[in-house]
N, CA and C of each residue as an Amber inpcrd file, in Angstrom:
protein
   117
  11.1840000 -81.2410000  22.4850000  10.0560000 -81.9350000  23.0590000
   8.7890000 -81.3610000  22.4380000   7.9940000 -82.2150000  21.8240000
   6.7520000 -81.8010000  21.1810000   5.5910000 -82.0660000  22.1300000
   4.7480000 -81.0450000  22.3240000   3.5940000 -81.1580000  23.2200000
   2.3500000 -80.7100000  22.4670000   1.2490000 -81.4470000  22.6320000
  -0.0390000 -81.0750000  22.0490000  -1.0180000 -80.7670000  23.1780000
  -1.7380000 -79.6520000  23.0370000  -2.7170000 -79.2280000  24.0360000
  -4.0250000 -78.9290000  23.3190000  -5.1270000 -79.3750000  23.8730000
  -6.4410000 -79.0530000  23.3060000  -6.9730000 -77.8060000  23.9940000
  -7.5530000 -76.9190000  23.1880000  -8.0820000 -75.6630000  23.7020000
  -9.2930000 -75.2790000  22.8630000  -9.7950000 -74.0680000  23.0430000
 -10.9050000 -73.5670000  22.2360000 -10.5810000 -72.1660000  21.7540000
 -11.1340000 -71.8180000  20.6040000 -11.0180000 -70.4650000  20.0600000
 -12.4310000 -69.8970000  19.9690000 -12.6060000 -68.6620000  20.4020000
 -13.9090000 -68.0120000  20.3340000 -14.0860000 -67.3590000  18.9740000
 -15.1540000 -67.7570000  18.2750000 -15.4900000 -67.1970000  16.9710000
 -16.9150000 -66.6710000  17.0870000 -17.0320000 -65.3740000  17.2760000
 -18.3600000 -64.8020000  17.5100000 -18.9090000 -65.3100000  18.8310000
 -20.0660000 -65.9490000  18.7880000 -20.6660000 -66.5140000  19.9970000
 -20.3690000 -68.0030000  20.1490000 -19.6220000 -68.5770000  19.2040000
 -19.3060000 -70.0050000  19.2380000 -17.9040000 -70.2400000  19.7850000
 -17.7130000 -71.4020000  20.3790000 -16.3860000 -71.8590000  20.7930000
 -16.0100000 -73.0360000  19.9070000 -14.8800000 -72.9220000  19.2240000
 -14.4300000 -73.9450000  18.2820000 -13.2400000 -74.6780000  18.9000000
 -13.2910000 -76.0200000  18.9760000 -12.1470000 -76.7510000  19.5270000
 -10.9360000 -76.6700000  18.5930000  -9.7570000 -76.4530000  19.1690000
  -8.5120000 -76.3940000  18.4070000  -7.4560000 -77.2310000  19.1170000
  -6.3810000 -77.5470000  18.3980000  -5.2400000 -78.2510000  18.9550000
  -4.0140000 -77.3620000  18.8070000  -3.2900000 -77.1590000  19.8870000
  -2.0940000 -76.3150000  19.8800000  -0.8820000 -77.2270000  20.0400000
   0.0960000 -77.1020000  19.1320000   1.3220000 -77.8940000  19.2060000
   2.4920000 -76.9770000  19.5420000   3.3050000 -77.3930000  20.5100000
   4.4590000 -76.6040000  20.9410000   5.6910000 -77.4930000  20.9020000
   6.7660000 -76.9910000  20.3000000   8.0360000 -77.7070000  20.2610000
   9.0510000 -76.8900000  21.0470000   9.5300000 -77.4440000  22.1600000
  10.5010000 -76.7550000  23.0050000  11.8790000 -77.3340000  22.7110000
  12.7660000 -76.5120000  22.1380000  14.1140000 -76.9560000  21.7920000
  15.1070000 -76.4010000  22.8080000  16.1320000 -77.1720000  23.1030000
  17.1390000 -76.7440000  24.0700000  18.2990000 -76.0060000  23.4150000
  18.3500000 -75.9780000  22.0810000  19.4470000 -75.3190000  21.3880000
  18.9220000 -74.1330000  20.6000000  19.7990000 -73.2030000  20.3040000
  19.4260000 -72.0730000  19.4610000  18.9850000 -70.8570000  20.2590000
  18.5450000 -69.8470000  19.5290000  18.1140000 -68.6010000  20.1420000
  16.6810000 -68.7230000  20.6610000  16.3740000 -68.0540000  21.7790000
  14.9930000 -68.0820000  22.2530000  14.0770000 -67.3120000  21.3080000
  12.8790000 -67.7880000  21.1340000  11.9110000 -67.1280000  20.2670000
  10.7370000 -68.0520000  20.0080000   9.8040000 -67.6080000  19.1810000
   8.6590000 -68.4490000  18.8570000   8.1680000 -68.1440000  17.4520000
   7.4980000 -69.1090000  16.8620000   6.9100000 -68.9780000  15.5380000
   5.4610000 -69.4350000  15.6200000   4.5520000 -68.6440000  15.0900000
   3.1410000 -69.0060000  15.0740000   2.7900000 -69.4570000  13.6600000
   2.2560000 -70.6780000  13.5590000   1.8710000 -71.2400000  12.2700000
   0.4340000 -71.7180000  12.3930000  -0.3890000 -71.3940000  11.3990000
  -1.7780000 -71.8390000  11.4710000  -2.4170000 -71.8470000  10.0980000
  -3.6160000 -72.3900000  10.0480000  -4.3760000 -72.4410000   8.8150000
  -5.4200000 -71.3370000   8.8170000  -5.6070000 -70.7220000   7.6840000
  -6.6420000 -69.6900000   7.5730000  -8.0110000 -70.3500000   7.6000000
  -8.9520000 -69.6960000   8.2510000 -10.3000000 -70.2780000   8.3180000
 -11.2430000 -69.5660000   7.3760000
């Protein structure tokens, strides 16, 4: 199940809007992977 959530990231004194995507799978080992773009 793929879920998208809107949030903010604090960069100095600014708040930058970001989108967080989460994929919850029912099979396999429990764990997580963080993937992102360098700013």
